[in-house]
Backbone as JSON Lines, residues from 0, in Angstrom:
{"i":0,"aa":"M","n":[123.53,126.47,76.11],"ca":[124.7,125.87,75.51],"c":[124.96,124.54,76.2]}
{"i":1,"aa":"N","n":[125.09,123.49,75.45],"ca":[125.31,122.16,76.0],"c":[126.8,121.88,76.15]}
{"i":2,"aa":"F","n":[127.16,121.34,77.31],"ca":[128.55,120.99,77.56],"c":[128.71,119.48,77.5]}
{"i":3,"aa":"M","n":[129.9,119.07,77.14],"ca":[130.23,117.65,77.11],"c":[131.38,117.42,78.07]}
{"i":4,"aa":"Y","n":[131.3,116.34,78.8],"ca":[132.32,115.98,79.76],"c":[133.1,114.8,79.2]}
{"i":5,"aa":"Y","n":[134.41,114.93,79.15],"ca":[135.25,113.84,78.68],"c":[136.39,113.62,79.64]}
{"i":6,"aa":"A","n":[136.88,112.41,79.67],"ca":[138.03,112.08,80.51],"c":[139.11,111.45,79.64]}
{"i":7,"aa":"N","n":[140.34,111.89,79.85],"ca":[141.47,111.31,79.12],"c":[141.87,109.99,79.75]}
{"i":8,"aa":"E","n":[142.74,109.29,79.05],"ca":[143.23,108.01,79.56],"c":[144.04,108.19,80.84]}
{"i":9,"aa":"D","n":[144.67,109.35,81.0],"ca":[145.5,109.58,82.18],"c":[144.69,110.02,83.4]}
{"i":10,"aa":"G","n":[143.36,110.12,83.27],"ca":[142.5,110.45,84.4],"c":[142.07,111.9,84.46]}
{"i":11,"aa":"T","n":[142.64,112.78,83.63],"ca":[142.21,114.18,83.64],"c":[140.86,114.29,82.94]}
{"i":12,"aa":"S","n":[140.05,115.23,83.38],"ca":[138.74,115.42,82.78],"c":[138.56,116.88,82.4]}
{"i":13,"aa":"Y","n":[137.62,117.13,81.5],"ca":[137.42,118.49,81.01],"c":[136.03,118.63,80.42]}
{"i":14,"aa":"L","n":[135.61,119.87,80.24],"ca":[134.32,120.2,79.65],"c":[134.53,120.99,78.37]}
{"i":15,"aa":"F","n":[133.81,120.64,77.34],"ca":[133.82,121.4,76.09],"c":[132.39,121.52,75.58]}
{"i":16,"aa":"T","n":[132.13,122.56,74.8],"ca":[130.8,122.72,74.24],"c":[130.69,121.92,72.96]}
{"i":17,"aa":"R","n":[129.45,121.59,72.59],"ca":[129.22,120.89,71.33],"c":[129.65,121.76,70.16]}
{"i":18,"aa":"D","n":[129.3,123.04,70.26],"ca":[129.65,123.95,69.17],"c":[131.15,124.02,68.97]}
{"i":19,"aa":"Y","n":[131.89,124.01,70.06],"ca":[133.34,124.1,69.96],"c":[133.9,122.87,69.25]}
{"i":20,"aa":"Y","n":[133.42,121.69,69.63],"ca":[133.87,120.48,68.94],"c":[133.51,120.53,67.46]}
{"i":21,"aa":"Y","n":[132.31,120.95,67.18],"ca":[131.86,120.97,65.79],"c":[132.7,121.94,64.97]}
{"i":22,"aa":"K","n":[132.92,123.15,65.48],"ca":[133.69,124.14,64.73],"c":[135.13,123.69,64.54]}
{"i":23,"aa":"K","n":[135.72,123.15,65.57],"ca":[137.13,122.77,65.49],"c":[137.35,121.55,64.61]}
{"i":24,"aa":"D","n":[136.47,120.57,64.7],"ca":[136.73,119.31,64.03],"c":[136.08,119.18,62.66]}
{"i":25,"aa":"V","n":[134.9,119.71,62.48],"ca":[134.18,119.48,61.23],"c":[134.26,120.68,60.3]}
{"i":26,"aa":"S","n":[133.77,121.82,60.73],"ca":[133.71,122.95,59.81],"c":[135.09,123.52,59.5]}
{"i":27,"aa":"A","n":[136.04,123.38,60.38],"ca":[137.4,123.84,60.08],"c":[138.11,122.88,59.14]}
{"i":28,"aa":"G","n":[137.54,121.7,58.95],"ca":[138.1,120.75,58.01],"c":[139.33,120.04,58.53]}
{"i":29,"aa":"L","n":[139.47,119.94,59.81],"ca":[140.65,119.26,60.35],"c":[140.45,117.75,60.25]}
{"i":30,"aa":"R","n":[141.22,117.14,59.43],"ca":[141.1,115.7,59.24],"c":[142.06,114.94,60.15]}
{"i":31,"aa":"K","n":[143.12,115.57,60.54],"ca":[144.11,114.86,61.33],"c":[143.93,115.19,62.81]}
{"i":32,"aa":"A","n":[143.87,114.15,63.58],"ca":[143.66,114.33,65.02],"c":[144.87,114.97,65.68]}
{"i":33,"aa":"K","n":[146.05,114.73,65.13],"ca":[147.26,115.3,65.72],"c":[147.23,116.82,65.62]}
{"i":34,"aa":"S","n":[146.86,117.33,64.46],"ca":[146.81,118.78,64.3],"c":[145.66,119.38,65.12]}
{"i":35,"aa":"A","n":[144.57,118.63,65.26],"ca":[143.46,119.12,66.09],"c":[143.89,119.2,67.56]}
{"i":36,"aa":"A","n":[144.63,118.2,68.02],"ca":[145.11,118.23,69.4],"c":[146.07,119.39,69.61]}
{"i":37,"aa":"R","n":[146.92,119.66,68.62],"ca":[147.84,120.79,68.71],"c":[147.06,122.1,68.77]}
{"i":38,"aa":"L","n":[146.01,122.21,67.95],"ca":[145.19,123.42,67.94],"c":[144.5,123.63,69.3]}
{"i":39,"aa":"Y","n":[144.02,122.55,69.92],"ca":[143.44,122.66,71.26],"c":[144.47,123.15,72.26]}
{"i":40,"aa":"R","n":[145.68,122.6,72.19],"ca":[146.73,123.02,73.12],"c":[147.08,124.49,72.92]}
{"i":41,"aa":"E","n":[147.1,124.94,71.66],"ca":[147.41,126.35,71.4],"c":[146.28,127.25,71.86]}
{"i":42,"aa":"S","n":[145.04,126.81,71.68],"ca":[143.89,127.63,72.06],"c":[143.73,127.73,73.58]}
{"i":43,"aa":"F","n":[144.0,126.63,74.27],"ca":[143.83,126.59,75.72],"c":[145.12,126.07,76.36]}
{"i":44,"aa":"P","n":[146.17,126.88,76.42],"ca":[147.44,126.38,76.96],"c":[147.4,126.13,78.47]}
{"i":45,"aa":"E","n":[146.55,126.85,79.2],"ca":[146.55,126.71,80.65],"c":[145.67,125.56,81.14]}
{"i":46,"aa":"G","n":[144.7,125.14,80.37],"ca":[143.77,124.12,80.82],"c":[144.06,122.76,80.23]}
{"i":47,"aa":"P","n":[143.32,121.76,80.66],"ca":[143.49,120.43,80.09],"c":[142.96,120.39,78.66]}
{"i":48,"aa":"H","n":[143.46,119.48,77.89],"ca":[143.04,119.37,76.5],"c":[142.87,117.9,76.14]}
{"i":49,"aa":"P","n":[142.02,117.6,75.16],"ca":[141.79,116.21,74.8],"c":[142.99,115.61,74.07]}
{"i":50,"aa":"T","n":[143.12,114.31,74.21],"ca":[144.21,113.63,73.51],"c":[143.8,113.36,72.07]}
{"i":51,"aa":"R","n":[144.76,112.92,71.29],"ca":[144.51,112.59,69.89],"c":[143.46,111.48,69.8]}
{"i":52,"aa":"R","n":[143.55,110.53,70.69],"ca":[142.62,109.4,70.67],"c":[141.18,109.86,70.98]}
{"i":53,"aa":"T","n":[141.04,110.79,71.91],"ca":[139.72,111.32,72.24],"c":[139.12,112.04,71.05]}
{"i":54,"aa":"I","n":[139.93,112.8,70.35],"ca":[139.44,113.52,69.17],"c":[139.0,112.54,68.09]}
{"i":55,"aa":"L","n":[139.76,111.48,67.89],"ca":[139.37,110.47,66.91],"c":[138.04,109.82,67.28]}
{"i":56,"aa":"K","n":[137.83,109.55,68.56],"ca":[136.56,108.96,69.01],"c":[135.39,109.9,68.74]}
{"i":57,"aa":"V","n":[135.58,111.19,69.01],"ca":[134.5,112.16,68.81],"c":[134.17,112.29,67.34]}
{"i":58,"aa":"V","n":[135.19,112.37,66.49],"ca":[134.95,112.5,65.05],"c":[134.26,111.25,64.52]}
{"i":59,"aa":"K","n":[134.69,110.09,64.97],"ca":[134.06,108.84,64.54],"c":[132.6,108.8,64.96]}
{"i":60,"aa":"R","n":[132.31,109.19,66.21],"ca":[130.94,109.22,66.7],"c":[130.09,110.2,65.91]}
{"i":61,"aa":"L","n":[130.67,111.35,65.57],"ca":[129.95,112.36,64.8],"c":[129.61,111.84,63.41]}
{"i":62,"aa":"R","n":[130.54,111.15,62.8],"ca":[130.28,110.6,61.47],"c":[129.25,109.48,61.5]}
{"i":63,"aa":"E","n":[129.31,108.63,62.53],"ca":[128.41,107.48,62.6],"c":[127.0,107.86,63.02]}
{"i":64,"aa":"T","n":[126.88,108.71,64.02],"ca":[125.56,109.0,64.59],"c":[125.04,110.38,64.24]}
{"i":65,"aa":"G","n":[125.91,111.27,63.8],"ca":[125.49,112.63,63.54],"c":[125.4,113.47,64.8]}
{"i":66,"aa":"C","n":[125.83,112.92,65.9],"ca":[125.77,113.61,67.19],"c":[127.12,113.47,67.88]}
{"i":67,"aa":"V","n":[127.54,114.52,68.56],"ca":[128.84,114.51,69.2],"c":[128.79,113.8,70.55]}
{"i":68,"aa":"T","n":[127.68,113.94,71.25],"ca":[127.59,113.34,72.58],"c":[127.4,111.83,72.46]}
{"i":69,"aa":"S","n":[127.87,111.12,73.46],"ca":[127.71,109.67,73.45],"c":[126.28,109.33,73.81]}
{"i":70,"aa":"R","n":[125.84,108.18,73.35],"ca":[124.46,107.77,73.61],"c":[124.33,107.37,75.08]}
{"i":71,"aa":"P","n":[123.14,107.52,75.62],"ca":[122.97,107.17,77.03],"c":[123.15,105.67,77.23]}
{"i":72,"aa":"R","n":[123.74,105.32,78.35],"ca":[123.98,103.91,78.66],"c":[122.68,103.26,79.11]}
{"i":73,"aa":"I","n":[122.42,102.08,78.6],"ca":[121.23,101.33,78.99],"c":[121.65,100.33,80.06]}
{"i":74,"aa":"R","n":[121.02,100.44,81.2],"ca":[121.38,99.58,82.32],"c":[120.21,98.68,82.69]}
{"i":75,"aa":"R","n":[120.55,97.58,83.31],"ca":[119.53,96.7,83.84],"c":[118.91,97.33,85.07]}
{"i":76,"aa":"P","n":[117.62,97.12,85.28],"ca":[117.04,97.62,86.52],"c":[117.63,96.87,87.72]}
{"i":77,"aa":"R","n":[117.66,97.53,88.84],"ca":[118.31,96.95,90.01],"c":[117.59,95.71,90.52]}
{"i":78,"aa":"N","n":[116.28,95.77,90.63],"ca":[115.51,94.6,91.06],"c":[115.0,93.9,89.81]}
{"i":79,"aa":"V","n":[115.79,92.97,89.31],"ca":[115.45,92.34,88.05],"c":[114.32,91.33,88.23]}
{"i":80,"aa":"R","n":[114.4,90.52,89.28],"ca":[113.44,89.44,89.42],"c":[112.03,89.94,89.69]}
{"i":81,"aa":"R","n":[111.85,90.61,90.79],"ca":[110.51,91.1,91.12],"c":[110.63,92.23,92.12]}
{"i":82,"aa":"K","n":[109.63,93.04,92.13],"ca":[109.57,94.12,93.11],"c":[108.95,93.54,94.38]}
{"i":83,"aa":"V","n":[109.72,93.53,95.44],"ca":[109.24,92.97,96.69],"c":[108.54,94.06,97.47]}
{"i":84,"aa":"Q","n":[107.35,93.76,97.88],"ca":[106.59,94.69,98.68],"c":[106.92,94.45,100.15]}
{"i":85,"aa":"P","n":[107.08,95.51,100.92],"ca":[107.32,95.32,102.36],"c":[106.19,94.55,103.04]}
{"i":86,"aa":"E","n":[105.0,94.61,102.44],"ca":[103.86,93.89,103.03],"c":[104.11,92.39,103.05]}
{"i":87,"aa":"D","n":[104.82,91.87,102.02],"ca":[105.12,90.43,101.99],"c":[105.91,90.02,103.23]}
{"i":88,"aa":"V","n":[106.9,90.81,103.56],"ca":[107.75,90.5,104.71],"c":[106.95,90.63,106.0]}
{"i":89,"aa":"L","n":[106.16,91.69,106.11],"ca":[105.38,91.9,107.33],"c":[104.32,90.83,107.52]}
{"i":90,"aa":"V","n":[103.66,90.43,106.44],"ca":[102.64,89.37,106.54],"c":[103.29,88.07,107.0]}
{"i":91,"aa":"Y","n":[104.44,87.76,106.42],"ca":[105.13,86.53,106.83],"c":[105.56,86.61,108.3]}
{"i":92,"aa":"A","n":[106.05,87.77,108.72],"ca":[106.49,87.92,110.11],"c":[105.32,87.82,111.08]}
{"i":93,"aa":"I","n":[104.15,88.31,110.68],"ca":[102.97,88.24,111.56],"c":[102.41,86.82,111.6]}
{"i":94,"aa":"T","n":[102.35,86.16,110.44],"ca":[101.8,84.81,110.42],"c":[102.74,83.78,111.04]}
{"i":95,"aa":"H","n":[104.03,84.07,111.05],"ca":[105.02,83.18,111.66],"c":[105.79,83.98,112.72]}
{"i":96,"aa":"P","n":[105.21,84.18,113.89],"ca":[105.83,85.07,114.88],"c":[107.16,84.55,115.43]}
{"i":97,"aa":"R","n":[107.42,83.26,115.31],"ca":[108.68,82.72,115.83],"c":[109.75,82.63,114.74]}
{"i":98,"aa":"S","n":[109.52,83.26,113.61],"ca":[110.5,83.18,112.52],"c":[111.61,84.21,112.71]}
{"i":99,"aa":"S","n":[112.8,83.83,112.3],"ca":[113.95,84.72,112.39],"c":[114.11,85.49,111.08]}
{"i":100,"aa":"T","n":[115.01,86.45,111.07],"ca":[115.25,87.2,109.83],"c":[115.83,86.29,108.76]}
{"i":101,"aa":"K","n":[116.58,85.29,109.17],"ca":[117.11,84.35,108.18],"c":[115.99,83.57,107.51]}
{"i":102,"aa":"M","n":[115.02,83.09,108.32],"ca":[113.9,82.35,107.75],"c":[113.06,83.24,106.84]}
{"i":103,"aa":"I","n":[112.82,84.48,107.27],"ca":[112.03,85.4,106.45],"c":[112.75,85.69,105.14]}
{"i":104,"aa":"S","n":[114.06,85.9,105.2],"ca":[114.81,86.22,103.98],"c":[114.8,85.05,103.01]}
{"i":105,"aa":"E","n":[114.88,83.82,103.52],"ca":[114.84,82.66,102.63],"c":[113.47,82.48,101.99]}
{"i":106,"aa":"N","n":[112.4,82.72,102.75],"ca":[111.06,82.52,102.22],"c":[110.59,83.65,101.32]}
{"i":107,"aa":"C","n":[111.1,84.86,101.54],"ca":[110.69,86.01,100.71],"c":[111.71,86.31,99.61]}
{"i":108,"aa":"S","n":[112.77,85.54,99.51],"ca":[113.82,85.74,98.5],"c":[114.45,87.12,98.59]}
{"i":109,"aa":"L","n":[114.81,87.49,99.8],"ca":[115.47,88.77,100.04],"c":[116.73,88.54,100.85]}
{"i":110,"aa":"S","n":[117.56,89.54,100.92],"ca":[118.73,89.46,101.79],"c":[118.3,89.73,103.23]}
{"i":111,"aa":"K","n":[119.12,89.26,104.16],"ca":[118.8,89.47,105.57],"c":[118.82,90.96,105.92]}
{"i":112,"aa":"S","n":[119.74,91.7,105.29],"ca":[119.81,93.13,105.59],"c":[118.57,93.86,105.09]}
{"i":113,"aa":"R","n":[118.02,93.44,103.95],"ca":[116.79,94.06,103.44],"c":[115.62,93.73,104.36]}
{"i":114,"aa":"V","n":[115.56,92.5,104.85],"ca":[114.5,92.12,105.8],"c":[114.6,92.96,107.07]}
{"i":115,"aa":"W","n":[115.83,93.13,107.59],"ca":[116.03,93.97,108.76],"c":[115.54,95.39,108.5]}
{"i":116,"aa":"A","n":[115.87,95.93,107.33],"ca":[115.46,97.3,107.02],"c":[113.95,97.42,106.99]}
{"i":117,"aa":"I","n":[113.27,96.46,106.37],"ca":[111.81,96.5,106.3],"c":[111.21,96.39,107.7]}
{"i":118,"aa":"L","n":[111.73,95.48,108.51],"ca":[111.2,95.32,109.86],"c":[111.45,96.56,110.72]}
{"i":119,"aa":"N","n":[112.62,97.16,110.58],"ca":[112.92,98.37,111.36],"c":[112.08,99.55,110.92]}
{"i":120,"aa":"E","n":[111.84,99.68,109.61],"ca":[111.0,100.78,109.12],"c":[109.58,100.66,109.65]}
{"i":121,"aa":"S","n":[109.09,99.43,109.78],"ca":[107.71,99.24,110.23],"c":[107.6,99.2,111.75]}
{"i":122,"aa":"G","n":[108.73,99.13,112.45],"ca":[108.71,99.09,113.9],"c":[108.54,97.69,114.46]}
{"i":123,"aa":"A","n":[108.53,96.68,113.6],"ca":[108.39,95.29,114.06],"c":[109.74,94.76,114.51]}
{"i":124,"aa":"Q","n":[109.7,93.74,115.34],"ca":[110.92,93.11,115.84],"c":[110.9,91.64,115.46]}
{"i":125,"aa":"P","n":[112.01,91.1,115.01],"ca":[112.05,89.67,114.72],"c":[112.09,88.87,116.01]}
{"i":126,"aa":"Y","n":[111.68,87.62,115.9],"ca":[111.66,86.76,117.08],"c":[113.07,86.32,117.4]}
{"i":127,"aa":"R","n":[113.4,86.4,118.67],"ca":[114.68,85.88,119.15],"c":[114.41,85.07,120.41]}
{"i":128,"aa":"S","n":[114.88,83.85,120.4],"ca":[114.72,83.05,121.62],"c":[115.87,83.38,122.56]}
{"i":129,"aa":"T","n":[115.54,83.6,123.81],"ca":[116.55,83.93,124.81],"c":[116.6,82.79,125.83]}
{"i":130,"aa":"P","n":[117.71,82.07,125.85],"ca":[117.78,80.98,126.83],"c":[117.91,81.54,128.25]}
{"i":131,"aa":"V","n":[117.05,81.07,129.12],"ca":[117.03,81.53,130.51],"c":[116.97,80.29,131.41]}
{"i":132,"aa":"Q","n":[117.69,80.36,132.51],"ca":[117.62,79.26,133.46],"c":[116.39,79.48,134.32]}
{"i":133,"aa":"G","n":[115.38,78.74,134.06],"ca":[114.13,78.9,134.8],"c":[114.07,77.94,135.98]}
{"i":134,"aa":"L","n":[113.54,78.43,137.07],"ca":[113.36,77.61,138.26],"c":[111.9,77.2,138.35]}
{"i":135,"aa":"L","n":[111.69,75.9,138.41],"ca":[110.33,75.37,138.46],"c":[110.06,74.81,139.86]}
{"i":136,"aa":"P","n":[108.8,74.71,140.25],"ca":[108.48,74.17,141.59],"c":[108.98,72.74,141.77]}
{"i":137,"aa":"R","n":[109.03,71.97,140.7],"ca":[109.48,70.58,140.84],"c":[110.99,70.48,141.1]}
{"i":138,"aa":"D","n":[111.7,71.61,140.95],"ca":[113.14,71.62,141.19],"c":[113.49,71.92,142.65]}
{"i":139,"aa":"A","n":[112.5,72.05,143.51],"ca":[112.76,72.45,144.91],"c":[113.64,71.43,145.62]}
{"i":140,"aa":"E","n":[113.37,70.14,145.41],"ca":[114.17,69.11,146.06],"c":[115.62,69.15,145.59]}
{"i":141,"aa":"R","n":[115.83,69.33,144.31],"ca":[117.19,69.4,143.77],"c":[117.94,70.61,144.32]}
{"i":142,"aa":"R","n":[117.26,71.75,144.42],"ca":[117.9,72.96,144.94],"c":[118.3,72.76,146.41]}
{"i":143,"aa":"Y","n":[117.42,72.16,147.14],"ca":[117.7,71.91,148.56],"c":[118.92,70.99,148.71]}
{"i":144,"aa":"T","n":[118.97,69.95,147.91],"ca":[120.1,69.02,147.95],"c":[121.39,69.73,147.56]}
{"i":145,"aa":"W","n":[121.31,70.57,146.54],"ca":[122.49,71.3,146.06],"c":[123.0,72.26,147.13]}
{"i":146,"aa":"C","n":[122.12,72.98,147.77],"ca":[122.51,73.94,148.81],"c":[123.17,73.21,149.99]}
{"i":147,"aa":"N","n":[122.63,72.08,150.38],"ca":[123.24,71.31,151.47],"c":[124.62,70.83,151.08]}
{"i":148,"aa":"F","n":[124.78,70.4,149.84],"ca":[126.07,69.92,149.37],"c":[127.11,71.05,149.4]}
{"i":149,"aa":"V","n":[126.71,72.24,148.98],"ca":[127.64,73.38,148.95],"c":[127.99,73.8,150.37]}
{"i":150,"aa":"M","n":[127.04,73.77,151.29],"ca":[127.29,74.2,152.66],"c":[128.25,73.24,153.39]}
{"i":151,"aa":"K","n":[128.18,71.97,153.05],"ca":[129.01,70.98,153.73],"c":[130.44,70.96,153.19]}
{"i":152,"aa":"T","n":[130.64,71.38,151.98],"ca":[132.0,71.34,151.41],"c":[132.75,72.61,151.58]}
């Protein structure tokens, strides 16, 4: 038995069978939605019932399509432009080891969060430069001068 799910304008929802809609609305000969709504309320006083407008929509759909259920919604696919392979991101990250996630996302036409997800799934890490104060041998004279200055003051 197939069930249909409907929601009223006030936010309440309910389930009815196709056979029930067909018997109540078509074979019983109910032409007026008001009387059909009253009949639903009398038949099911404790549960939710469809509004007059919902009944009119169902009858209209039945007359137009011959089917009580609404047609399935056709949606656009989520990735409309192209299917991005994780290999594209990984190849770019390997060939450009100093590239950041921002650079990879711009070159691969992806969001930064998607690039992060691909890199984390593969175990790769993006390049990050870390500024460090490095001491070089040529700085020995400067360090010596600085230490003397600090000791004297």
